[in-house]
Every structure is written in structure tokens, then in C-alpha cells.
PDB file of N, CA, C and O in Angstrom:
ATOM      1  N   MET A   1      79.313  99.858  95.928  1.00  0.00           N
ATOM      2  CA  MET A   1      79.166 100.104  97.341  1.00  0.00           C
ATOM      3  C   MET A   1      80.306  99.419  98.075  1.00  0.00           C
ATOM      4  O   MET A   1      80.563  98.234  97.863  1.00  0.00           O
ATOM      5  N   SER A   2      80.983 100.155  98.930  1.00  0.00           N
ATOM      6  CA  SER A   2      82.106  99.567  99.655  1.00  0.00           C
ATOM      7  C   SER A   2      81.609  98.780 100.861  1.00  0.00           C
ATOM      8  O   SER A   2      80.535  99.040 101.403  1.00  0.00           O
ATOM      9  N   MET A   3      82.420  97.815 101.261  1.00  0.00           N
ATOM     10  CA  MET A   3      82.107  96.986 102.419  1.00  0.00           C
ATOM     11  C   MET A   3      82.476  97.753 103.682  1.00  0.00           C
ATOM     12  O   MET A   3      83.450  98.506 103.678  1.00  0.00           O
ATOM     13  N   PRO A   4      81.710  97.576 104.773  1.00  0.00           N
ATOM     14  CA  PRO A   4      82.114  98.211 106.031  1.00  0.00           C
ATOM     15  C   PRO A   4      83.426  97.599 106.521  1.00  0.00           C
ATOM     16  O   PRO A   4      83.671  96.408 106.332  1.00  0.00           O
ATOM     17  N   VAL A   5      84.243  98.401 107.134  1.00  0.00           N
ATOM     18  CA  VAL A   5      85.528  97.930 107.635  1.00  0.00           C
ATOM     19  C   VAL A   5      85.347  97.480 109.085  1.00  0.00           C
ATOM     20  O   VAL A   5      84.822  98.221 109.916  1.00  0.00           O
ATOM     21  N   ALA A   6      85.782  96.272 109.371  1.00  0.00           N
ATOM     22  CA  ALA A   6      85.713  95.747 110.727  1.00  0.00           C
ATOM     23  C   ALA A   6      86.771  96.428 111.590  1.00  0.00           C
ATOM     24  O   ALA A   6      87.840  96.792 111.100  1.00  0.00           O
ATOM     25  N   GLU A   7      86.472  96.597 112.865  1.00  0.00           N
ATOM     26  CA  GLU A   7      87.449  97.180 113.781  1.00  0.00           C
ATOM     27  C   GLU A   7      87.933  96.179 114.811  1.00  0.00           C
ATOM     28  O   GLU A   7      88.840  96.477 115.588  1.00  0.00           O
ATOM     29  N   VAL A   8      87.337  94.989 114.827  1.00  0.00           N
ATOM     30  CA  VAL A   8      87.774  93.922 115.732  1.00  0.00           C
ATOM     31  C   VAL A   8      87.811  92.628 114.946  1.00  0.00           C
ATOM     32  O   VAL A   8      87.134  92.492 113.927  1.00  0.00           O
ATOM     33  N   GLY A   9      88.595  91.683 115.417  1.00  0.00           N
ATOM     34  CA  GLY A   9      88.658  90.417 114.704  1.00  0.00           C
ATOM     35  C   GLY A   9      89.503  89.394 115.435  1.00  0.00           C
ATOM     36  O   GLY A   9      89.809  89.538 116.619  1.00  0.00           O
ATOM     37  N   SER A  10      89.864  88.379 114.714  1.00  0.00           N
ATOM     38  CA  SER A  10      90.692  87.305 115.239  1.00  0.00           C
ATOM     39  C   SER A  10      92.164  87.670 115.082  1.00  0.00           C
ATOM     40  O   SER A  10      92.508  88.683 114.473  1.00  0.00           O
ATOM     41  N   TYR A  11      93.017  86.830 115.639  1.00  0.00           N
ATOM     42  CA  TYR A  11      94.455  87.068 115.503  1.00  0.00           C
ATOM     43  C   TYR A  11      95.169  85.766 115.175  1.00  0.00           C
ATOM     44  O   TYR A  11      94.670  84.675 115.454  1.00  0.00           O
ATOM     45  N   LYS A  12      96.348  85.904 114.576  1.00  0.00           N
ATOM     46  CA  LYS A  12      97.199  84.758 114.253  1.00  0.00           C
ATOM     47  C   LYS A  12      98.639  85.220 114.373  1.00  0.00           C
ATOM     48  O   LYS A  12      99.030  86.210 113.755  1.00  0.00           O
ATOM     49  N   ARG A  13      99.429  84.510 115.166  1.00  0.00           N
ATOM     50  CA  ARG A  13     100.838  84.841 115.352  1.00  0.00           C
ATOM     51  C   ARG A  13     101.686  83.924 114.492  1.00  0.00           C
ATOM     52  O   ARG A  13     101.501  82.707 114.495  1.00  0.00           O
ATOM     53  N   LEU A  14     102.627  84.517 113.748  1.00  0.00           N
ATOM     54  CA  LEU A  14     103.531  83.752 112.897  1.00  0.00           C
ATOM     55  C   LEU A  14     104.972  84.216 113.099  1.00  0.00           C
ATOM     56  O   LEU A  14     105.236  85.392 113.349  1.00  0.00           O
ATOM     57  N   THR A  15     105.896  83.262 112.985  1.00  0.00           N
ATOM     58  CA  THR A  15     107.324  83.586 112.981  1.00  0.00           C
ATOM     59  C   THR A  15     107.985  83.054 111.718  1.00  0.00           C
ATOM     60  O   THR A  15     109.188  83.219 111.515  1.00  0.00           O
ATOM     61  N   ALA A  16     107.180  82.410 110.866  1.00  0.00           N
ATOM     62  CA  ALA A  16     107.642  81.893 109.578  1.00  0.00           C
ATOM     63  C   ALA A  16     106.470  81.989 108.602  1.00  0.00           C
ATOM     64  O   ALA A  16     105.335  82.221 109.019  1.00  0.00           O
ATOM     65  N   THR A  17     106.734  81.814 107.322  1.00  0.00           N
ATOM     66  CA  THR A  17     105.695  81.883 106.299  1.00  0.00           C
ATOM     67  C   THR A  17     104.537  80.967 106.645  1.00  0.00           C
ATOM     68  O   THR A  17     104.737  79.826 107.061  1.00  0.00           O
ATOM     69  N   GLY A  18     103.310  81.479 106.469  1.00  0.00           N
ATOM     70  CA  GLY A  18     102.143  80.654 106.751  1.00  0.00           C
ATOM     71  C   GLY A  18     100.848  81.343 106.415  1.00  0.00           C
ATOM     72  O   GLY A  18     100.822  82.522 106.061  1.00  0.00           O
ATOM     73  N   ALA A  19      99.756  80.581 106.533  1.00  0.00           N
ATOM     74  CA  ALA A  19      98.418  81.106 106.276  1.00  0.00           C
ATOM     75  C   ALA A  19      97.957  81.932 107.468  1.00  0.00           C
ATOM     76  O   ALA A  19      98.063  81.504 108.617  1.00  0.00           O
ATOM     77  N   VAL A  20      97.452  83.106 107.179  1.00  0.00           N
ATOM     78  CA  VAL A  20      96.851  83.943 108.213  1.00  0.00           C
ATOM     79  C   VAL A  20      95.374  83.611 108.300  1.00  0.00           C
ATOM     80  O   VAL A  20      94.832  83.452 109.394  1.00  0.00           O
ATOM     81  N   CYS A  21      94.716  83.506 107.143  1.00  0.00           N
ATOM     82  CA  CYS A  21      93.291  83.203 107.068  1.00  0.00           C
ATOM     83  C   CYS A  21      93.065  82.313 105.852  1.00  0.00           C
ATOM     84  O   CYS A  21      93.531  82.629 104.758  1.00  0.00           O
ATOM     85  N   ALA A  22      92.350  81.196 106.037  1.00  0.00           N
ATOM     86  CA  ALA A  22      92.159  80.221 104.957  1.00  0.00           C
ATOM     87  C   ALA A  22      91.076  80.622 103.951  1.00  0.00           C
ATOM     88  O   ALA A  22      91.003  80.030 102.874  1.00  0.00           O
ATOM     89  N   GLY A  23      90.258  81.582 104.262  1.00  0.00           N
ATOM     90  CA  GLY A  23      89.204  82.014 103.353  1.00  0.00           C
ATOM     91  C   GLY A  23      89.200  83.522 103.215  1.00  0.00           C
ATOM     92  O   GLY A  23      90.164  84.196 103.576  1.00  0.00           O
ATOM     93  N   ALA A  24      88.096  84.045 102.685  1.00  0.00           N
ATOM     94  CA  ALA A  24      87.955  85.492 102.540  1.00  0.00           C
ATOM     95  C   ALA A  24      87.988  86.155 103.912  1.00  0.00           C
ATOM     96  O   ALA A  24      87.459  85.608 104.880  1.00  0.00           O
ATOM     97  N   CYS A  25      88.607  87.329 103.999  1.00  0.00           N
ATOM     98  CA  CYS A  25      88.694  88.040 105.275  1.00  0.00           C
ATOM     99  C   CYS A  25      89.024  89.506 105.022  1.00  0.00           C
ATOM    100  O   CYS A  25      89.244  89.930 103.888  1.00  0.00           O
ATOM    101  N   GLN A  26      89.050  90.250 106.094  1.00  0.00           N
ATOM    102  CA  GLN A  26      89.518  91.630 106.050  1.00  0.00           C
ATOM    103  C   GLN A  26      90.741  91.711 106.951  1.00  0.00           C
ATOM    104  O   GLN A  26      90.655  91.423 108.145  1.00  0.00           O
ATOM    105  N   LEU A  27      91.862  92.095 106.394  1.00  0.00           N
ATOM    106  CA  LEU A  27      93.063  92.307 107.190  1.00  0.00           C
ATOM    107  C   LEU A  27      92.943  93.671 107.843  1.00  0.00           C
ATOM    108  O   LEU A  27      92.693  94.669 107.167  1.00  0.00           O
ATOM    109  N   LEU A  28      93.120  93.717 109.152  1.00  0.00           N
ATOM    110  CA  LEU A  28      93.030  94.975 109.876  1.00  0.00           C
ATOM    111  C   LEU A  28      94.407  95.603 110.050  1.00  0.00           C
ATOM    112  O   LEU A  28      94.578  96.812 109.894  1.00  0.00           O
ATOM    113  N   GLY A  29      95.380  94.767 110.374  1.00  0.00           N
ATOM    114  CA  GLY A  29      96.742  95.249 110.582  1.00  0.00           C
ATOM    115  C   GLY A  29      97.581  94.159 111.203  1.00  0.00           C
ATOM    116  O   GLY A  29      97.155  93.008 111.296  1.00  0.00           O
ATOM    117  N   PHE A  30      98.773  94.524 111.628  1.00  0.00           N
ATOM    118  CA  PHE A  30      99.663  93.545 112.230  1.00  0.00           C
ATOM    119  C   PHE A  30     100.562  94.217 113.256  1.00  0.00           C
ATOM    120  O   PHE A  30     100.879  95.402 113.148  1.00  0.00           O
ATOM    121  N   TYR A  31     100.968  93.432 114.262  1.00  0.00           N
ATOM    122  CA  TYR A  31     101.843  93.921 115.315  1.00  0.00           C
ATOM    123  C   TYR A  31     103.145  93.136 115.282  1.00  0.00           C
ATOM    124  O   TYR A  31     103.138  91.910 115.384  1.00  0.00           O
ATOM    125  N   VAL A  32     104.248  93.833 115.141  1.00  0.00           N
ATOM    126  CA  VAL A  32     105.572  93.215 115.124  1.00  0.00           C
ATOM    127  C   VAL A  32     106.146  93.342 116.531  1.00  0.00           C
ATOM    128  O   VAL A  32     106.348  94.448 117.033  1.00  0.00           O
ATOM    129  N   SER A  33     106.409  92.187 117.169  1.00  0.00           N
ATOM    130  CA  SER A  33     106.962  92.226 118.524  1.00  0.00           C
ATOM    131  C   SER A  33     108.472  92.038 118.541  1.00  0.00           C
ATOM    132  O   SER A  33     109.131  92.392 119.518  1.00  0.00           O
ATOM    133  N   ALA A  34     109.029  91.477 117.456  1.00  0.00           N
ATOM    134  CA  ALA A  34     110.483  91.310 117.367  1.00  0.00           C
ATOM    135  C   ALA A  34     110.894  91.216 115.906  1.00  0.00           C
ATOM    136  O   ALA A  34     110.205  90.600 115.093  1.00  0.00           O
ATOM    137  N   THR A  35     112.017  91.829 115.585  1.00  0.00           N
ATOM    138  CA  THR A  35     112.564  91.730 114.229  1.00  0.00           C
ATOM    139  C   THR A  35     114.030  92.147 114.219  1.00  0.00           C
ATOM    140  O   THR A  35     114.452  93.034 114.960  1.00  0.00           O
ATOM    141  N   THR A  36     114.787  91.483 113.362  1.00  0.00           N
ATOM    142  CA  THR A  36     116.138  91.921 113.024  1.00  0.00           C
ATOM    143  C   THR A  36     116.236  91.783 111.513  1.00  0.00           C
ATOM    144  O   THR A  36     116.724  90.772 111.009  1.00  0.00           O
ATOM    145  N   ALA A  37     115.779  92.784 110.798  1.00  0.00           N
ATOM    146  CA  ALA A  37     115.800  92.814 109.334  1.00  0.00           C
ATOM    147  C   ALA A  37     114.863  91.794 108.706  1.00  0.00           C
ATOM    148  O   ALA A  37     115.115  91.330 107.594  1.00  0.00           O
ATOM    149  N   GLY A  38     113.785  91.438 109.400  1.00  0.00           N
ATOM    150  CA  GLY A  38     112.786  90.540 108.817  1.00  0.00           C
ATOM    151  C   GLY A  38     111.939  91.271 107.787  1.00  0.00           C
ATOM    152  O   GLY A  38     111.747  92.483 107.879  1.00  0.00           O
ATOM    153  N   THR A  39     111.431  90.530 106.805  1.00  0.00           N
ATOM    154  CA  THR A  39     110.576  91.129 105.775  1.00  0.00           C
ATOM    155  C   THR A  39     109.276  90.343 105.674  1.00  0.00           C
ATOM    156  O   THR A  39     109.171  89.211 106.146  1.00  0.00           O
ATOM    157  N   LEU A  40     108.288  90.975 105.046  1.00  0.00           N
ATOM    158  CA  LEU A  40     106.936  90.450 104.979  1.00  0.00           C
ATOM    159  C   LEU A  40     106.329  90.782 103.629  1.00  0.00           C
ATOM    160  O   LEU A  40     106.481  91.900 103.138  1.00  0.00           O
ATOM    161  N   VAL A  41     105.638  89.815 103.018  1.00  0.00           N
ATOM    162  CA  VAL A  41     104.874  90.038 101.785  1.00  0.00           C
ATOM    163  C   VAL A  41     103.511  89.379 101.980  1.00  0.00           C
ATOM    164  O   VAL A  41     103.434  88.228 102.408  1.00  0.00           O
ATOM    165  N   PHE A  42     102.429  90.108 101.667  1.00  0.00           N
ATOM    166  CA  PHE A  42     101.070  89.570 101.762  1.00  0.00           C
ATOM    167  C   PHE A  42     100.621  89.036 100.413  1.00  0.00           C
ATOM    168  O   PHE A  42     100.883  89.646  99.376  1.00  0.00           O
ATOM    169  N   THR A  43      99.937  87.885 100.431  1.00  0.00           N
ATOM    170  CA  THR A  43      99.404  87.285  99.211  1.00  0.00           C
ATOM    171  C   THR A  43      97.940  86.934  99.416  1.00  0.00           C
ATOM    172  O   THR A  43      97.569  86.363 100.441  1.00  0.00           O
ATOM    173  N   ASP A  44      97.099  87.281  98.428  1.00  0.00           N
ATOM    174  CA  ASP A  44      95.684  86.899  98.402  1.00  0.00           C
ATOM    175  C   ASP A  44      95.576  85.773  97.390  1.00  0.00           C
ATOM    176  O   ASP A  44      95.612  86.024  96.185  1.00  0.00           O
ATOM    177  N   GLY A  45      95.442  84.526  97.858  1.00  0.00           N
ATOM    178  CA  GLY A  45      95.505  83.383  96.944  1.00  0.00           C
ATOM    179  C   GLY A  45      96.897  83.328  96.351  1.00  0.00           C
ATOM    180  O   GLY A  45      97.871  83.102  97.069  1.00  0.00           O
ATOM    181  N   SER A  46      97.003  83.535  95.037  1.00  0.00           N
ATOM    182  CA  SER A  46      98.322  83.540  94.393  1.00  0.00           C
ATOM    183  C   SER A  46      98.723  84.946  93.915  1.00  0.00           C
ATOM    184  O   SER A  46      99.711  85.101  93.198  1.00  0.00           O
ATOM    185  N   THR A  47      97.951  85.965  94.316  1.00  0.00           N
ATOM    186  CA  THR A  47      98.209  87.336  93.885  1.00  0.00           C
ATOM    187  C   THR A  47      98.855  88.141  95.006  1.00  0.00           C
ATOM    188  O   THR A  47      98.311  88.224  96.107  1.00  0.00           O
ATOM    189  N   ALA A  48     100.001  88.728  94.731  1.00  0.00           N
ATOM    190  CA  ALA A  48     100.680  89.556  95.736  1.00  0.00           C
ATOM    191  C   ALA A  48      99.834  90.785  96.047  1.00  0.00           C
ATOM    192  O   ALA A  48      99.366  91.473  95.140  1.00  0.00           O
ATOM    193  N   MET A  49      99.643  91.053  97.329  1.00  0.00           N
ATOM    194  CA  MET A  49      98.888  92.231  97.774  1.00  0.00           C
ATOM    195  C   MET A  49      99.819  93.390  98.109  1.00  0.00           C
ATOM    196  O   MET A  49      99.392  94.543  98.150  1.00  0.00           O
ATOM    197  N   SER A  50     101.076  93.084  98.345  1.00  0.00           N
ATOM    198  CA  SER A  50     102.022  94.118  98.759  1.00  0.00           C
ATOM    199  C   SER A  50     103.380  93.830  98.151  1.00  0.00           C
ATOM    200  O   SER A  50     103.645  92.730  97.666  1.00  0.00           O
ATOM    201  N   GLY A  51     104.213  94.818  98.185  1.00  0.00           N
ATOM    202  CA  GLY A  51     105.615  94.594  97.876  1.00  0.00           C
ATOM    203  C   GLY A  51     106.265  94.086  99.153  1.00  0.00           C
ATOM    204  O   GLY A  51     105.570  93.723 100.102  1.00  0.00           O
ATOM    205  N   THR A  52     107.564  94.056  99.184  1.00  0.00           N
ATOM    206  CA  THR A  52     108.275  93.609 100.370  1.00  0.00           C
ATOM    207  C   THR A  52     108.248  94.714 101.419  1.00  0.00           C
ATOM    208  O   THR A  52     108.650  95.848 101.160  1.00  0.00           O
ATOM    209  N   ILE A  53     107.769  94.363 102.599  1.00  0.00           N
ATOM    210  CA  ILE A  53     107.679  95.294 103.715  1.00  0.00           C
ATOM    211  C   ILE A  53     108.764  94.927 104.722  1.00  0.00           C
ATOM    212  O   ILE A  53     108.926  93.755 105.061  1.00  0.00           O
ATOM    213  N   THR A  54     109.501  95.913 105.196  1.00  0.00           N
ATOM    214  CA  THR A  54     110.478  95.707 106.265  1.00  0.00           C
ATOM    215  C   THR A  54     109.946  96.467 107.474  1.00  0.00           C
ATOM    216  O   THR A  54     110.291  97.630 107.685  1.00  0.00           O
ATOM    217  N   PRO A  55     109.099  95.803 108.271  1.00  0.00           N
ATOM    218  CA  PRO A  55     108.406  96.528 109.337  1.00  0.00           C
ATOM    219  C   PRO A  55     109.263  96.765 110.579  1.00  0.00           C
ATOM    220  O   PRO A  55     110.148  95.977 110.914  1.00  0.00           O
ATOM    221  N   ALA A  56     108.972  97.864 111.236  1.00  0.00           N
ATOM    222  CA  ALA A  56     109.584  98.169 112.525  1.00  0.00           C
ATOM    223  C   ALA A  56     108.735  97.529 113.622  1.00  0.00           C
ATOM    224  O   ALA A  56     107.605  97.116 113.364  1.00  0.00           O
ATOM    225  N   ILE A  57     109.254  97.443 114.816  1.00  0.00           N
ATOM    226  CA  ILE A  57     108.478  96.940 115.950  1.00  0.00           C
ATOM    227  C   ILE A  57     107.332  97.904 116.214  1.00  0.00           C
ATOM    228  O   ILE A  57     107.515  99.121 116.188  1.00  0.00           O
ATOM    229  N   GLY A  58     106.146  97.349 116.468  1.00  0.00           N
ATOM    230  CA  GLY A  58     104.961  98.149 116.751  1.00  0.00           C
ATOM    231  C   GLY A  58     103.790  97.722 115.892  1.00  0.00           C
ATOM    232  O   GLY A  58     103.886  96.770 115.117  1.00  0.00           O
ATOM    233  N   TYR A  59     102.666  98.442 116.039  1.00  0.00           N
ATOM    234  CA  TYR A  59     101.446  98.132 115.292  1.00  0.00           C
ATOM    235  C   TYR A  59     101.439  98.861 113.960  1.00  0.00           C
ATOM    236  O   TYR A  59     101.813 100.030 113.871  1.00  0.00           O
ATOM    237  N   HIS A  60     101.003  98.147 112.920  1.00  0.00           N
ATOM    238  CA  HIS A  60     100.912  98.710 111.575  1.00  0.00           C
ATOM    239  C   HIS A  60      99.505  98.468 111.042  1.00  0.00           C
ATOM    240  O   HIS A  60      99.097  97.319 110.870  1.00  0.00           O
ATOM    241  N   SER A  61      98.770  99.528 110.781  1.00  0.00           N
ATOM    242  CA  SER A  61      97.439  99.404 110.189  1.00  0.00           C
ATOM    243  C   SER A  61      97.601  99.012 108.723  1.00  0.00           C
ATOM    244  O   SER A  61      98.423  99.585 108.009  1.00  0.00           O
ATOM    245  N   PHE A  62      96.811  98.029 108.278  1.00  0.00           N
ATOM    246  CA  PHE A  62      96.873  97.577 106.883  1.00  0.00           C
ATOM    247  C   PHE A  62      95.481  97.085 106.480  1.00  0.00           C
ATOM    248  O   PHE A  62      95.297  95.895 106.223  1.00  0.00           O
ATOM    249  N   PRO A  63      94.497  97.996 106.424  1.00  0.00           N
ATOM    250  CA  PRO A  63      93.134  97.579 106.121  1.00  0.00           C
ATOM    251  C   PRO A  63      93.006  97.153 104.655  1.00  0.00           C
ATOM    252  O   PRO A  63      93.226  97.949 103.742  1.00  0.00           O
ATOM    253  N   ALA A  64      92.647  95.888 104.452  1.00  0.00           N
ATOM    254  CA  ALA A  64      92.513  95.366 103.089  1.00  0.00           C
ATOM    255  C   ALA A  64      91.502  94.233 103.072  1.00  0.00           C
ATOM    256  O   ALA A  64      91.426  93.439 104.009  1.00  0.00           O
ATOM    257  N   THR A  65      90.725  94.164 101.997  1.00  0.00           N
ATOM    258  CA  THR A  65      89.800  93.062 101.794  1.00  0.00           C
ATOM    259  C   THR A  65      90.522  91.964 101.035  1.00  0.00           C
ATOM    260  O   THR A  65      91.140  92.214 100.000  1.00  0.00           O
ATOM    261  N   VAL A  66      90.441  90.747 101.556  1.00  0.00           N
ATOM    262  CA  VAL A  66      91.098  89.581 100.965  1.00  0.00           C
ATOM    263  C   VAL A  66      90.008  88.682 100.410  1.00  0.00           C
ATOM    264  O   VAL A  66      89.118  88.262 101.149  1.00  0.00           O
ATOM    265  N   GLY A  67      90.063  88.377  99.108  1.00  0.00           N
ATOM    266  CA  GLY A  67      88.998  87.625  98.458  1.00  0.00           C
ATOM    267  C   GLY A  67      89.120  86.120  98.540  1.00  0.00           C
ATOM    268  O   GLY A  67      88.101  85.429  98.564  1.00  0.00           O
ATOM    269  N   THR A  68      90.334  85.583  98.584  1.00  0.00           N
ATOM    270  CA  THR A  68      90.538  84.135  98.517  1.00  0.00           C
ATOM    271  C   THR A  68      91.089  83.577  99.817  1.00  0.00           C
ATOM    272  O   THR A  68      90.400  82.832 100.512  1.00  0.00           O
ATOM    273  N   SER A  69      92.312  83.925 100.151  1.00  0.00           N
ATOM    274  CA  SER A  69      92.973  83.495 101.379  1.00  0.00           C
ATOM    275  C   SER A  69      94.170  84.404 101.600  1.00  0.00           C
ATOM    276  O   SER A  69      94.732  84.949 100.650  1.00  0.00           O
ATOM    277  N   LEU A  70      94.553  84.560 102.848  1.00  0.00           N
ATOM    278  CA  LEU A  70      95.658  85.463 103.171  1.00  0.00           C
ATOM    279  C   LEU A  70      96.858  84.672 103.659  1.00  0.00           C
ATOM    280  O   LEU A  70      96.771  83.938 104.643  1.00  0.00           O
ATOM    281  N   THR A  71      97.983  84.828 102.962  1.00  0.00           N
ATOM    282  CA  THR A  71      99.241  84.206 103.354  1.00  0.00           C
ATOM    283  C   THR A  71     100.260  85.307 103.602  1.00  0.00           C
ATOM    284  O   THR A  71     100.306  86.307 102.884  1.00  0.00           O
ATOM    285  N   ALA A  72     101.069  85.108 104.620  1.00  0.00           N
ATOM    286  CA  ALA A  72     102.171  86.026 104.914  1.00  0.00           C
ATOM    287  C   ALA A  72     103.475  85.300 104.654  1.00  0.00           C
ATOM    288  O   ALA A  72     103.759  84.275 105.275  1.00  0.00           O
ATOM    289  N   THR A  73     104.270  85.831 103.734  1.00  0.00           N
ATOM    290  CA  THR A  73     105.587  85.272 103.459  1.00  0.00           C
ATOM    291  C   THR A  73     106.584  86.042 104.306  1.00  0.00           C
ATOM    292  O   THR A  73     106.781  87.242 104.119  1.00  0.00           O
ATOM    293  N   ILE A  74     107.207  85.341 105.236  1.00  0.00           N
ATOM    294  CA  ILE A  74     108.156  85.953 106.158  1.00  0.00           C
ATOM    295  C   ILE A  74     109.561  85.500 105.782  1.00  0.00           C
ATOM    296  O   ILE A  74     109.826  84.306 105.644  1.00  0.00           O
ATOM    297  N   ALA A  75     110.445  86.462 105.621  1.00  0.00           N
ATOM    298  CA  ALA A  75     111.836  86.168 105.273  1.00  0.00           C
ATOM    299  C   ALA A  75     112.739  87.019 106.158  1.00  0.00           C
ATOM    300  O   ALA A  75     112.262  87.823 106.958  1.00  0.00           O
ATOM    301  N   GLY A  76     114.020  86.836 106.009  1.00  0.00           N
ATOM    302  CA  GLY A  76     114.963  87.578 106.837  1.00  0.00           C
ATOM    303  C   GLY A  76     115.132  86.882 108.171  1.00  0.00           C
ATOM    304  O   GLY A  76     115.025  85.659 108.265  1.00  0.00           O
ATOM    305  N   THR A  77     115.395  87.663 109.194  1.00  0.00           N
ATOM    306  CA  THR A  77     115.684  87.047 110.489  1.00  0.00           C
ATOM    307  C   THR A  77     114.773  87.548 111.596  1.00  0.00           C
ATOM    308  O   THR A  77     114.447  88.733 111.673  1.00  0.00           O
ATOM    309  N   ALA A  78     114.378  86.635 112.433  1.00  0.00           N
ATOM    310  CA  ALA A  78     113.680  86.905 113.690  1.00  0.00           C
ATOM    311  C   ALA A  78     112.491  87.850 113.580  1.00  0.00           C
ATOM    312  O   ALA A  78     112.419  88.832 114.319  1.00  0.00           O
ATOM    313  N   LEU A  79     111.565  87.574 112.679  1.00  0.00           N
ATOM    314  CA  LEU A  79     110.339  88.380 112.593  1.00  0.00           C
ATOM    315  C   LEU A  79     109.240  87.637 113.335  1.00  0.00           C
ATOM    316  O   LEU A  79     108.880  86.519 112.967  1.00  0.00           O
ATOM    317  N   ASP A  80     108.714  88.255 114.371  1.00  0.00           N
ATOM    318  CA  ASP A  80     107.620  87.704 115.177  1.00  0.00           C
ATOM    319  C   ASP A  80     106.465  88.680 115.029  1.00  0.00           C
ATOM    320  O   ASP A  80     106.538  89.811 115.508  1.00  0.00           O
ATOM    321  N   VAL A  81     105.388  88.241 114.359  1.00  0.00           N
ATOM    322  CA  VAL A  81     104.306  89.155 114.019  1.00  0.00           C
ATOM    323  C   VAL A  81     102.948  88.524 114.296  1.00  0.00           C
ATOM    324  O   VAL A  81     102.731  87.340 114.042  1.00  0.00           O
ATOM    325  N   THR A  82     102.043  89.339 114.820  1.00  0.00           N
ATOM    326  CA  THR A  82     100.671  88.919 115.072  1.00  0.00           C
ATOM    327  C   THR A  82      99.770  89.701 114.120  1.00  0.00           C
ATOM    328  O   THR A  82      99.802  90.930 114.078  1.00  0.00           O
ATOM    329  N   PHE A  83      98.965  88.959 113.356  1.00  0.00           N
ATOM    330  CA  PHE A  83      98.058  89.561 112.377  1.00  0.00           C
ATOM    331  C   PHE A  83      96.670  89.638 112.974  1.00  0.00           C
ATOM    332  O   PHE A  83      96.250  88.724 113.683  1.00  0.00           O
ATOM    333  N   PHE A  84      95.946  90.719 112.698  1.00  0.00           N
ATOM    334  CA  PHE A  84      94.576  90.894 113.150  1.00  0.00           C
ATOM    335  C   PHE A  84      93.684  90.963 111.915  1.00  0.00           C
ATOM    336  O   PHE A  84      93.934  91.749 111.000  1.00  0.00           O
ATOM    337  N   PHE A  85      92.629  90.121 111.897  1.00  0.00           N
ATOM    338  CA  PHE A  85      91.778  90.033 110.718  1.00  0.00           C
ATOM    339  C   PHE A  85      90.348  89.696 111.130  1.00  0.00           C
ATOM    340  O   PHE A  85      90.113  89.137 112.201  1.00  0.00           O
ATOM    341  N   ALA A  86      89.403  90.042 110.270  1.00  0.00           N
ATOM    342  CA  ALA A  86      87.991  89.695 110.466  1.00  0.00           C
ATOM    343  C   ALA A  86      87.608  88.717 109.376  1.00  0.00           C
ATOM    344  O   ALA A  86      87.790  89.003 108.193  1.00  0.00           O
ATOM    345  N   SER A  87      87.079  87.566 109.759  1.00  0.00           N
ATOM    346  CA  SER A  87      86.690  86.547 108.782  1.00  0.00           C
ATOM    347  C   SER A  87      85.537  87.041 107.908  1.00  0.00           C
ATOM    348  O   SER A  87      84.699  87.825 108.354  1.00  0.00           O
ATOM    349  N   GLY A  88      85.505  86.572 106.662  1.00  0.00           N
ATOM    350  CA  GLY A  88      84.484  86.991 105.702  1.00  0.00           C
ATOM    351  C   GLY A  88      84.783  88.363 105.153  1.00  0.00           C
ATOM    352  O   GLY A  88      85.651  89.071 105.663  1.00  0.00           O
ATOM    353  N   ASN A  89      84.065  88.739 104.114  1.00  0.00           N
ATOM    354  CA  ASN A  89      84.210  90.103 103.597  1.00  0.00           C
ATOM    355  C   ASN A  89      82.934  90.479 102.969  1.00  0.00           C
ATOM    356  O   ASN A  89      82.802  91.590 102.456  1.00  0.00           O
TER     357      ASN A  89
END
């Protein structure tokens, strides 16, 4: 049985690598407000959830269940991104 997908949640703004959510959560998506060739990789605990993403400015839907913790590795230049997530799963 699949889990219901949340449509609202908390947010976290990052401009460098950091934790988005310290525990289990549902990633809803992310909004990039500024970038010049910045890249992003999502990790659930120590397991990569995505390959390298080079996002454009705007909202990007990325519905995913995170079992351990969600970290965003930000590289490149000037990536300003706000993540939207629902705690728990």
C-alpha cells in the first residue's frame, strides 16, 4: 500500500550543502530563485536519491519518500534553493 502524498509542508532555504530534514520526510519539490551553473544532489542518509541535477530558476516537483534524512549537496556557483517537505512518512 502506498503512502498518501502530502501537498503542503515545511520549507528550508539553502545556498550551500546542508540538511533539509533530519528525519523521515516526504520531499515535495524545490524552488530555485538564483543559479549560475549550480548543481544539486539529493541523499537519503548515505544513499544517493538522484544523479546530479542542474536546475533552472523556478519550481521543480520532486515527490519522494525519504526514509532516514534528507541532505542536499549543492555545488557550482550561486545556487539559492528552497526545499518543500512534509515531516514523517
